[in-house]
N, C-alpha and C positions, 0 to 999 in steps of 0.2 A: 167296331167287334159286333160279330157277330152270334145268334144263339146255333149253336150246331145241334143243339138237342130240344126239347119242349121250352115253349117260351118261360121264360120266369120272369115274376114281375117283384121291384124290390132288391133284395138283396139275399145272395149268392156265399155263406161263409160256410165251408169245409177243411177240417181239419189234416187229411191223409197230406201226404208232402210224396212231392216224386221224384225222380231219378236225378234230377239235379240240371243245374245249366249245360250244357256239354260244352266243353274246352273252345269251341271254333264259335260258340256264338255267348260268350264272357262280356262281348261291349252293349249284351241288353243288362247286364247287369249293373243297379242302383237306383239314386230315386229322381226321378222323372216328373216332370212339372209343367202343367200350361195353367193359363188362369179358369179353366173351369172346369182340370180334370189332373188327375197325379193318378201315375203307375212306379209301385214299387216293386222289383224285381230281384231278389234275395240268391246270392250262389244258391242253396239247396234247393231253387227252384221255388218257392212259394212266390204267392203272385200277390197284391195288394192293388186292386183300384177302387175310383172313384172316382165318377163324373159328375156333375149335374148342370143342367141345362132351364132355364126357368122355374122354374118348380118342381121340376123329375129331378131323381138323385138315383144314381146305379151304383152299386158296388156289389164287386166280386173279391172275394178271399180266397185263393185254392192253390193249390200246385201244379205246375207245366207240365205237359202230357208230350208234349210235343213241340218240334218246331218245321215250319214245311218254308215252302218256296212264297208264300205270300203272308207268313207270320207267324203267330203259336197260338197255341191250345191250353187252355187254362179248367180245370175241374177233376172229377171225383164220378167213377163209373159211368151213369149217362145223363149226366149235369156239368156239360162243358161249353165249353164258349170260345168263339177264335177271334182273334183279334188280328186286324187288318196291319200290318206293317210294309207302308209304302214305299218309306224310306228309311233303310235301316241304319244302325249308333252310326254316325260318323263325325270326325270331328270337323266344324265349322270355321270359316274362316273368323268368325268372334270368338274363337279361341277356347268355345264351348261344345259341349256335345250335343246334338242333335239326334230323333227320330221323329219321323213324324208316322204314330199310331189312328188309327180310325181318322184320319183324315185332320189332322192334330197334331201342330208340332211342337213335341216337347224336349227340353233341357234336361238333362241330365245336371242335377244341383250337388251330387255329391263327387 
């Protein structure tokens, strides 16, 4: 995750909604998890993200603003952050959906 606008410490919770997840990006929708990270992408575009590393915890709850070749951006107004997707959602050999975000392999739980 890369902050696009001024760096914000702690938590960002914004209640506006975006335009939703486009039809060609529906594979992103779902509850994605790894041992120290969770990312929930709702069909309406709302995103809930939490990651903890050591004693540090980051949380973001905001709508998707758009997708790019390198990932997707969430936020409202000037408070946005970009999630770097190095491996797009795909059905892996283990029969589960995987996606790599900010260097973390996430597995879709639903």
